[in-house]
C-alpha positions as CSV (number, residue, x, y, z in Angstrom):
1,M,47.1,31.0,10.6
2,A,43.7,30.0,11.9
3,K,42.7,31.3,15.3
4,L,39.9,30.2,17.6
5,R,39.1,31.6,21.0
6,V,36.4,30.0,23.1
7,D,35.5,31.2,26.6
8,K,33.3,29.4,29.1
9,I,31.4,31.4,31.6
10,A,31.5,29.3,34.7
11,A,28.4,30.7,36.4
12,S,26.0,29.9,33.6
13,G,27.9,27.3,31.6
14,Q,27.3,29.4,28.5
15,I,30.0,29.1,25.9
16,T,31.0,32.0,23.6
17,E,33.4,32.6,20.8
18,N,34.8,35.6,19.1
19,T,33.2,37.3,16.1
20,G,35.1,38.3,13.1
21,S,35.9,41.4,10.9
22,V,36.9,42.3,7.4
23,F,40.3,43.8,6.5
24,F,40.7,46.5,3.9
25,D,44.2,47.5,2.7
26,G,43.2,50.9,1.5
27,T,44.3,50.5,-2.1
28,S,41.5,50.2,-4.7
29,D,39.4,47.5,-3.1
30,W,36.0,47.7,-1.3
31,L,32.7,45.9,-0.9
32,R,29.4,46.9,-2.4
33,A,25.8,46.1,-1.4
34,R,23.3,47.0,-4.1
35,G,19.8,48.0,-3.4
36,G,18.4,45.7,-6.0
37,D,17.7,42.7,-3.7
38,N,15.4,44.9,-1.6
39,F,15.1,48.0,-3.7
40,N,14.1,50.6,-1.0
41,D,16.2,49.3,1.9
42,F,18.6,52.3,1.8
43,N,16.0,54.9,1.0
44,F,15.6,56.5,4.4
45,G,13.8,59.6,3.3
46,S,12.9,61.6,6.5
47,S,12.5,58.5,8.7
48,D,14.7,57.5,11.6
49,F,17.8,55.3,10.9
50,T,20.9,53.9,12.6
51,I,24.2,53.2,10.9
52,E,26.7,51.6,13.2
53,G,29.8,49.5,13.3
54,F,33.2,48.9,14.9
55,F,36.0,50.6,12.9
56,Y,39.8,50.3,13.3
57,A,41.5,52.8,11.0
58,N,45.2,52.8,10.1
59,D,45.2,56.5,9.1
60,V,42.7,58.7,10.9
61,N,44.3,61.8,9.3
62,G,43.2,60.8,5.8
63,T,39.8,60.9,4.1
64,D,39.0,57.2,4.5
65,I,35.4,56.2,4.3
66,P,34.3,53.0,6.1
67,I,30.7,53.2,4.8
68,A,28.7,55.4,2.4
69,L,25.5,55.4,0.3
70,A,26.9,56.9,-3.0
71,A,26.8,57.0,-6.7
72,D,29.6,56.0,-9.0
73,T,31.0,59.5,-9.3
74,V,33.3,61.4,-7.0
75,S,31.1,64.3,-5.8
76,A,30.3,64.3,-2.1
77,N,27.4,66.8,-2.1
78,S,25.4,65.8,-5.2
79,D,26.2,62.1,-5.3
80,A,26.1,60.9,-1.7
81,G,23.1,60.1,0.4
82,W,25.1,59.7,3.6
83,Y,28.5,58.5,4.8
84,I,30.8,57.9,7.9
85,R,34.4,58.8,7.4
86,Y,37.7,59.5,9.1
87,Q,39.2,63.0,8.3
88,S,41.7,65.2,10.0
89,N,42.0,62.9,13.1
90,K,38.2,62.9,13.6
91,I,35.2,60.7,12.7
92,E,32.5,62.4,10.7
93,G,28.9,61.5,9.9
94,K,27.1,63.4,7.1
95,A,23.8,63.2,5.2
96,Y,22.7,65.2,2.2
97,S,19.5,66.6,0.7
98,G,20.4,67.2,-2.9
99,S,23.5,69.3,-2.8
100,S,22.8,70.5,0.8
101,E,24.2,69.1,4.0
102,I,21.4,68.2,6.4
103,G,23.2,66.3,9.1
104,A,26.9,67.0,9.6
105,T,28.4,65.7,12.9
106,Q,32.1,65.3,13.9
107,S,33.9,63.7,16.8
108,G,36.9,65.0,18.8
109,T,40.4,63.7,18.1
110,V,40.7,59.9,17.5
111,S,43.8,57.7,17.2
112,N,45.2,55.3,14.7
113,N,45.0,51.5,15.2
114,T,42.2,51.7,17.7
115,W,38.8,50.1,17.7
116,Y,35.9,52.6,18.0
117,H,32.2,51.8,18.0
118,V,30.6,54.5,15.9
119,A,26.8,55.1,15.5
120,Y,25.3,57.7,13.2
121,V,21.7,58.0,14.2
122,R,18.7,60.0,13.1
123,E,15.8,60.4,15.6
124,G,13.1,62.8,14.2
125,S,15.0,65.9,13.1
126,T,18.1,65.2,15.2
127,F,21.2,63.6,13.8
128,T,23.6,62.3,16.4
129,L,27.1,60.9,16.2
130,Y,28.0,58.5,19.0
131,V,31.6,57.3,19.5
132,D,32.0,54.5,22.0
133,G,28.5,55.2,23.3
134,V,29.0,58.9,23.9
135,A,27.1,61.5,21.9
136,V,29.9,63.7,20.5
137,S,28.0,65.9,18.1
138,T,24.5,66.6,16.9
139,A,22.8,68.4,14.0
140,T,19.2,69.3,13.3
141,S,17.2,69.1,10.0
142,S,13.7,68.0,9.0
143,D,14.7,67.4,5.3
144,S,14.7,64.1,3.5
145,L,17.9,62.4,2.6
146,N,19.2,62.4,-0.9
147,W,18.4,59.1,-2.6
148,N,18.7,57.6,-6.1
149,S,17.7,54.0,-6.8
150,G,21.0,53.4,-8.7
151,W,23.1,54.1,-5.7
152,K,24.9,51.5,-3.7
153,V,26.1,51.0,-0.1
154,E,29.9,51.0,-0.4
155,I,31.9,49.5,2.4
156,G,35.5,50.5,2.6
157,S,35.2,53.4,0.1
158,G,32.9,56.2,-1.1
159,Y,31.7,57.7,-4.4
160,G,32.3,54.7,-6.7
161,G,35.7,53.6,-5.5
162,A,37.5,56.5,-3.9
163,N,38.6,57.5,-0.4
164,Y,39.6,53.9,0.3
165,F,39.5,52.8,3.9
166,A,42.6,51.1,5.4
167,G,41.9,49.0,8.4
168,Y,39.2,46.7,9.8
169,I,35.4,46.8,10.0
170,S,33.4,44.5,12.3
171,N,29.6,44.2,12.8
172,L,28.4,46.8,10.4
173,R,24.7,47.2,10.9
174,I,22.2,49.5,9.1
175,C,18.7,49.8,10.6
176,K,15.9,51.6,8.7
177,G,12.9,53.1,10.5
178,H,14.2,53.3,14.0
179,A,16.9,54.9,16.2
180,V,18.7,52.1,18.1
181,Y,20.4,54.7,20.4
182,K,18.6,57.7,21.8
183,S,21.0,58.7,24.6
184,N,24.5,57.7,25.8
185,F,25.0,53.9,26.1
186,A,27.5,51.2,26.9
187,P,29.0,50.0,23.5
188,P,28.0,46.4,22.6
189,T,30.2,43.6,23.7
190,R,28.2,40.9,21.8
191,E,28.0,40.3,18.1
192,L,25.1,42.5,16.8
193,E,21.8,40.9,15.8
194,V,19.1,41.6,13.2
195,H,16.1,43.6,14.3
196,Q,13.2,41.9,12.5
197,G,10.1,43.8,11.4
198,P,8.4,45.2,8.3
199,D,10.6,46.5,5.5
200,D,10.3,50.1,6.6
201,D,11.3,49.4,10.2
202,R,14.0,46.7,10.5
203,T,17.7,45.9,10.1
204,V,18.4,46.0,6.4
205,L,22.1,45.1,6.4
206,L,24.4,43.4,8.9
207,A,27.8,42.7,7.4
208,C,31.5,42.2,8.3
209,H,30.7,39.9,11.2
210,D,31.8,36.5,9.8
211,G,35.5,35.6,10.2
212,E,35.1,33.1,7.3
213,N,33.0,34.9,4.8
214,I,33.4,38.6,3.8
215,F,30.2,38.4,1.7
216,A,27.9,37.4,4.6
217,D,24.9,39.6,5.3
218,K,23.1,38.3,8.4
219,T,19.8,39.8,7.2
220,G,19.9,37.7,4.0
221,R,18.5,40.7,2.1
222,H,21.6,41.7,0.1
223,I,24.4,40.4,-2.0
224,L,27.8,41.8,-1.2
225,A,30.5,41.8,-3.9
226,S,34.1,42.8,-4.0
227,Q,34.9,45.8,-6.2
228,G,38.0,47.6,-7.6
229,N,41.1,45.6,-8.3
230,R,39.9,42.7,-6.0
231,T,37.4,40.3,-7.5
232,S,35.0,38.1,-5.6
233,S,37.0,35.0,-6.6
234,P,38.6,33.3,-3.6
235,T,41.9,33.2,-5.5
236,L,44.0,36.3,-6.0
237,A,45.0,37.1,-9.6
238,A,48.2,38.9,-10.5
239,G,48.1,42.5,-9.4
240,E,45.1,42.1,-7.1
241,T,45.1,43.3,-3.5
242,P,42.9,41.6,-1.0
243,V,39.8,42.3,1.1
244,G,40.4,39.8,3.8
245,I,38.7,37.7,6.4
246,T,40.1,37.8,9.9
247,T,39.3,37.0,13.5
248,F,40.8,40.3,14.6
249,N,37.9,42.1,16.3
250,P,37.0,44.6,19.1
251,G,36.4,41.8,21.6
252,L,32.9,41.0,20.5
253,T,31.6,37.5,21.3
254,R,28.7,35.3,20.1
255,S,27.0,32.4,21.8
256,V,28.0,28.9,20.9
257,D,25.4,26.2,21.0
258,A,26.3,23.6,23.6
259,T,25.6,20.8,21.2
260,A,26.8,22.3,17.9
261,G,30.0,23.6,19.5
262,P,32.2,26.5,18.4
263,T,32.4,27.9,14.9
264,F,36.0,27.8,13.7
265,Q,37.0,31.2,12.3
266,G,38.9,31.4,9.1
267,G,42.6,32.3,9.1
268,V,44.0,35.8,8.3
269,G,43.1,35.3,4.6
270,F,45.0,38.3,3.3
271,V,48.4,36.9,4.1
272,S,47.9,33.9,1.8
273,Q,47.5,33.5,-1.9
274,N,44.1,31.9,-1.2
275,W,41.5,32.2,1.5
276,L,41.7,29.5,4.1
277,T,38.3,28.6,5.3
278,L,38.2,26.1,8.1
279,P,35.1,24.0,8.7
280,K,32.3,25.1,11.1
281,G,30.7,23.1,13.8
282,T,31.7,20.2,16.0
283,T,33.7,17.2,14.8
284,T,30.4,15.3,14.6
285,D,29.1,18.0,12.3
286,R,32.2,17.7,10.2
287,N,31.4,14.1,9.3
288,L,33.9,12.3,11.5
289,C,30.9,10.2,12.5
290,G,29.8,10.0,8.8
291,T,27.7,12.2,6.5
292,R,24.1,12.2,7.5
293,G,21.4,12.2,4.8
294,L,17.8,13.4,5.4
295,F,14.7,12.5,3.5
296,A,11.8,14.9,4.2
297,G,8.2,14.7,3.3
298,S,6.0,12.0,1.7
299,N,2.7,11.3,0.1
300,P,-0.2,12.1,2.5
301,Q,-1.4,8.9,4.2
302,P,-5.0,7.8,4.1
303,G,-7.2,10.6,5.4
304,D,-4.5,13.2,4.8
305,T,-3.2,12.5,8.3
306,G,0.5,12.0,7.5
307,G,3.2,12.9,5.1
308,N,5.3,15.2,7.3
309,T,8.0,12.7,8.2
310,I,11.7,13.3,8.2
311,E,14.0,10.2,8.1
312,F,17.7,9.9,8.1
313,I,20.6,7.6,7.1
314,T,24.3,7.5,7.5
315,V,25.4,7.8,3.9
316,S,28.6,5.8,4.2
317,T,26.7,2.7,5.5
318,T,23.8,0.7,4.3
319,G,20.5,0.0,6.1
320,N,17.0,1.2,6.6
321,T,16.1,4.8,7.4
322,Q,15.6,5.9,11.0
323,D,13.1,8.4,12.4
324,F,14.4,12.0,12.7
325,G,11.2,14.0,13.4
326,D,8.4,15.8,11.6
327,R,8.0,18.9,9.5
328,I,5.6,21.6,10.7
329,G,2.0,20.7,9.9
330,K,0.7,17.7,7.8
331,G,1.2,16.4,4.3
332,R,4.5,18.2,3.7
333,R,5.6,16.6,0.5
334,A,6.9,17.9,-2.9
335,I,9.3,20.3,-1.2
336,A,12.6,22.0,-2.0
337,A,15.3,20.7,0.4
338,M,18.6,22.6,1.0
339,S,21.4,22.2,3.5
340,G,24.6,23.6,4.8
341,S,27.1,21.7,7.1
342,T,24.8,22.0,10.1
343,R,21.3,22.9,9.1
344,A,18.7,21.5,6.6
345,V,16.0,23.8,5.3
346,F,12.7,22.7,3.7
347,A,10.6,25.0,1.6
348,G,7.0,24.7,0.3
349,S,4.5,21.8,0.7
350,Y,1.7,19.9,-0.8
351,G,-0.6,19.0,2.0
352,P,-4.1,17.7,2.9
353,S,-6.9,18.3,0.4
354,S,-4.3,19.3,-2.2
355,T,-3.4,22.5,-0.5
356,I,-0.1,24.2,-0.9
357,A,1.7,26.5,1.5
358,D,4.6,29.0,1.7
359,T,6.1,27.2,4.7
360,I,9.9,27.2,5.2
361,D,11.2,25.2,8.2
362,Y,14.5,23.8,9.3
363,V,16.3,21.2,11.5
364,N,19.8,20.8,12.9
365,I,21.2,17.8,11.0
366,A,23.5,16.4,13.7
367,T,20.5,16.0,16.1
368,T,17.0,14.6,15.8
369,G,13.8,16.4,16.4
370,N,10.9,18.2,14.8
371,A,11.4,21.1,12.4
372,V,11.3,24.7,13.5
373,D,9.8,27.7,11.6
374,F,12.4,29.5,9.4
375,G,10.3,32.0,7.3
376,N,8.1,32.0,4.2
377,C,8.5,31.6,0.4
378,L,7.5,34.5,-1.9
379,S,4.1,32.7,-2.3
380,D,2.5,29.4,-1.7
381,L,4.6,26.8,-3.4
382,T,5.0,23.1,-4.1
383,E,7.1,20.9,-6.4
384,A,10.1,23.3,-6.4
385,T,13.7,22.0,-6.2
386,G,16.5,23.1,-3.9
387,I,20.1,24.2,-4.5
388,S,22.5,25.1,-1.7
389,N,26.1,25.8,-0.7
390,S,27.4,26.4,2.8
391,T,25.5,29.6,3.3
392,R,22.8,30.1,0.7
393,G,19.8,28.0,-0.4
394,I,18.0,28.6,-3.7
395,I,14.4,27.5,-4.3
396,A,13.9,27.0,-8.1
397,G,10.6,26.8,-10.0
398,G,7.6,24.8,-8.7
399,R,3.9,25.4,-8.7
400,T,2.3,28.5,-7.1
401,P,-0.4,27.0,-8.1
402,T,0.5,27.9,-11.7
403,V,3.9,26.5,-12.8
404,S,6.6,29.1,-12.1
405,N,10.0,30.1,-13.5
406,V,10.9,32.1,-10.3
407,M,14.0,31.4,-8.3
408,Q,14.2,32.7,-4.7
409,Y,16.8,32.3,-2.0
410,V,17.4,32.2,1.8
411,T,20.5,32.5,3.9
412,I,20.8,29.1,5.6
413,P,22.5,30.1,8.9
414,T,19.9,32.8,9.6
415,L,16.1,33.0,9.7
416,G,13.9,35.0,7.4
417,N,11.7,35.1,4.3
418,A,12.9,34.1,0.8
419,I,14.2,36.8,-1.5
420,D,13.9,37.0,-5.3
421,F,17.0,35.5,-7.1
422,G,16.1,35.5,-10.8
423,D,14.3,33.3,-13.4
424,L,14.7,29.9,-14.9
425,S,14.7,29.8,-18.7
426,V,11.2,28.4,-18.6
427,A,8.5,27.7,-16.0
428,K,8.9,24.2,-14.6
429,R,8.1,22.0,-11.7
430,N,9.5,18.7,-10.3
431,A,13.0,19.3,-11.7
432,G,16.1,17.7,-10.3
433,S,19.0,19.8,-9.0
434,F,22.6,19.6,-7.7
435,Q,25.5,21.9,-7.0
436,S,29.2,22.6,-6.4
437,S,30.2,25.3,-3.9
438,T,29.9,28.0,-6.6
439,R,27.4,26.7,-9.2
440,G,23.9,25.4,-8.9
441,V,22.4,23.2,-11.6
442,V,18.7,22.5,-12.4
443,A,17.9,19.5,-14.6
444,G,14.7,18.5,-16.4
445,G,11.2,19.2,-15.0
446,R,7.8,19.6,-16.6
447,N,6.6,22.8,-18.2
448,P,3.1,24.3,-17.8
449,S,1.7,22.4,-20.8
450,G,2.7,19.1,-19.2
451,T,5.7,18.4,-21.5
452,D,8.7,16.7,-19.8
453,L,11.9,18.7,-20.3
454,N,15.5,17.6,-20.8
455,V,17.2,21.0,-20.5
456,I,20.0,21.6,-17.9
457,E,20.7,25.1,-16.7
458,Y,22.8,26.7,-14.0
459,V,23.3,29.7,-11.8
460,T,26.2,31.1,-9.8
461,I,25.0,30.7,-6.2
462,A,26.7,33.7,-4.7
463,S,25.2,36.1,-7.2
464,T,21.6,36.8,-8.4
465,G,20.3,36.6,-11.9
466,N,18.7,34.4,-14.5
467,A,19.7,30.8,-15.2
468,V,22.1,30.1,-18.1
469,D,22.0,27.1,-20.5
470,F,24.2,24.2,-19.5
471,G,23.2,21.4,-21.9
472,D,20.7,18.5,-22.1
473,I,20.0,15.3,-20.2
474,S,21.1,12.7,-22.7
475,S,18.5,10.1,-21.6
476,G,15.9,9.7,-18.9
477,G,15.3,12.8,-16.8
478,G,12.1,14.8,-17.3
479,Q,9.7,15.3,-14.5
480,N,10.5,13.9,-11.0
481,N,14.1,13.0,-11.7
482,M,16.6,13.4,-8.9
483,G,19.9,15.2,-8.8
484,G,22.9,14.8,-6.5
485,S,26.6,15.7,-6.5
486,N,30.0,15.9,-4.9
487,S,32.1,19.0,-5.5
488,T,32.9,18.2,-9.1
489,R,30.4,15.7,-10.6
490,G,26.6,15.9,-10.8
491,L,24.2,13.0,-11.3
492,V,20.7,12.9,-12.8
493,A,18.8,9.7,-12.1
494,G,15.3,8.4,-12.9
495,G,12.4,10.5,-14.1
496,N,8.7,10.2,-15.0
497,P,7.7,8.1,-16.7
498,S,9.8,5.8,-14.5
499,T,13.3,5.0,-15.8
500,N,16.4,3.3,-14.4
501,T,18.8,5.6,-16.2
502,I,21.6,7.5,-14.4
503,T,23.7,10.1,-16.3
504,Y,26.3,12.6,-15.1
505,V,28.0,16.0,-15.9
506,T,31.1,17.7,-14.8
507,I,29.7,20.8,-12.9
508,S,32.4,23.2,-13.8
509,T,32.0,22.7,-17.5
510,L,29.1,22.8,-19.9
511,G,27.6,20.0,-22.1
512,N,25.1,17.2,-22.2
513,S,25.0,14.5,-19.6
514,V,26.8,11.2,-20.1
515,D,25.8,7.7,-19.3
516,F,26.7,6.6,-15.7
517,G,24.9,3.3,-15.3
518,D,21.5,1.9,-14.2
519,N,19.6,2.3,-11.0
520,T,18.3,-0.8,-9.2
521,A,14.8,-0.2,-10.6
522,A,12.9,2.1,-12.8
523,T,12.0,5.0,-10.5
524,H,11.0,8.6,-10.1
525,G,9.8,10.8,-7.3
526,M,12.6,12.7,-5.5
527,N,14.2,15.9,-6.8
528,T,17.4,15.8,-4.7
529,M,19.5,13.0,-3.4
530,A,21.4,12.6,-0.1
531,T,25.1,12.7,-0.9
532,S,28.6,12.7,0.6
533,P,31.9,13.6,-1.1
534,T,32.0,10.0,-2.4
535,R,28.5,8.5,-2.5
536,A,25.0,9.4,-3.7
537,C,21.9,7.8,-2.1
538,M,18.8,7.8,-4.3
539,F,15.2,7.3,-3.2
540,G,12.5,6.5,-5.8
541,A,8.8,6.0,-5.9
542,A,9.3,2.9,-8.1
543,T,6.7,0.5,-9.4
544,P,5.8,-1.8,-7.7
545,A,7.9,-0.9,-4.7
546,R,9.9,2.1,-3.5
547,T,13.7,1.9,-3.5
548,L,16.7,3.2,-1.7
549,S,19.9,2.7,-3.6
550,Y,23.4,4.2,-3.9
551,V,26.4,4.7,-6.3
552,E,30.0,5.8,-5.8
553,I,30.0,9.2,-7.5
554,A,33.6,9.3,-8.8
555,T,33.2,6.0,-10.8
556,T,30.6,4.8,-13.2
557,G,28.4,1.7,-12.8
558,N,25.1,0.4,-11.7
559,A,23.5,1.3,-8.4
560,L,23.4,-1.1,-5.4
561,D,20.7,-1.6,-2.8
562,F,21.0,0.6,0.3
563,G,18.0,-0.5,2.4
564,S,14.4,0.6,2.7
565,F,12.3,3.2,4.4
566,G,11.8,2.0,8.0
567,I,9.4,4.6,9.3
568,D,6.9,5.7,6.7
569,A,6.3,2.9,4.2
570,T,4.1,5.2,2.2
571,T,7.0,7.7,1.5
572,G,6.9,9.1,-1.9
573,Y,7.9,12.4,-3.6
574,S,10.4,12.9,-0.7
575,S,13.4,15.3,-1.1
576,G,16.9,14.5,0.1
577,C,19.8,16.6,1.5
578,S,22.9,16.1,3.6
579,N,25.7,17.7,5.5
580,G,28.3,16.5,3.0
581,H,27.0,17.4,-0.5
582,G,29.0,19.0,-3.2
583,G,28.0,22.6,-2.4
584,I,29.6,22.5,1.1
585,S,33.2,23.8,1.0
């Protein structure tokens, strides 16, 4: 059953809510974070580090391992870089240099079914184990830690699926390059946060904090996946045992935005045949006032003084767009737009004097106002397209200034720079895109030689890797088409040269697109639409006038007039997103 606790602190008016944890049943299931996203994150060498978390063990007398850097073989000395484990009613922290122990620390007696904050810290040559803020044991060594690029951080087990942990883990944080704690301290009472910095001195993993998503890494640097006899699918198969989401936690709280309201934590997922994920945000965010669509960026106005506008509509109505705010800087068109249920993220730009930039910024969809800095793309970028589900945004293709096949991703609820995802089948720019909660689809585009493409390809959003062939756009498409979707059906409309064609696919299948109907005019110019679960709103840089039209996604038929752009009449090559598209579960 879902559970929400919200406390108001009278003196300050600050509102808080409980954080979450991840449940492990101790029988052949665990989580794994690979080093591949950021290869060297877990290679500590001889530098300082901090591994910490809140652990609640069901059996402190076993050999359960909450966290380890290990190979896929069961050999503690030769195939472990470090670990924290429960053994013989104690908590132990160990690190290895080859087959030699270099930092072995152990606590006094601990109890079953009790939350403990544990921190295993290296500062210089001193290894210290802290339990509930008290230094209980130290060891000394100047050696470098054992490391192999094929090793993985294993959460809930050690050595490739052994010594399974039974209990709960909350706010598991790994910091590379610095010792967070250097003497006794009061254990944290707030949800832990990411320490930003260069790659050799920052938080490199912060997991097991989200009561709705066991795969969440607040740093955005790594992909977590379920291992053992529990797959990463939300639905249990026969014989599987669960890693589960839960609001059970050691009393940690997080701040709640006074406008956005509380985040509803998911139910105790491991008692159900399916995970139950309740929606986040206020009732306004959850579309009781209507899904809001944003259109960001436009052609630079005369003198390169404009083009950074953001406008919005209520998707369920009709009418002209209204002013939302501005992107950072000027001339921010030809961007990738991505969105979750509360936040919209815009990546790349084409600005004054034909300059491109690596800018990523964001807005809160339920409010209005100017965009705020989010981070940076892998390089200067324009004419990319965006894919998103509730937590992850993928930036696909574009021009850097050469046409690119690179895909990169960000974690929408956090801030930070984009991370490599994989490659498209061919370098392309100005493609359309759409998504379900699990699959992202890229349609059309133009290759480096200037040839318009009709290929459709897809990725699994929660993973990383190269795109896979889906089918072809049956008519229209090409450069500057626009994509939009609900959770099951994706639409492709328009394209350059301008066309009024609309076609569709079923996202969960493969195949060529099928005729849907006609747009109100031949048009091109936007790579993503603004959609709700029922309606898709399409903007186009048509000739001779720009259009704003809509269709009902579940049916087929011709588009109807929605309104016009009421703020920036020069708007062109804008990108759309919403808080109700098909990727939001």
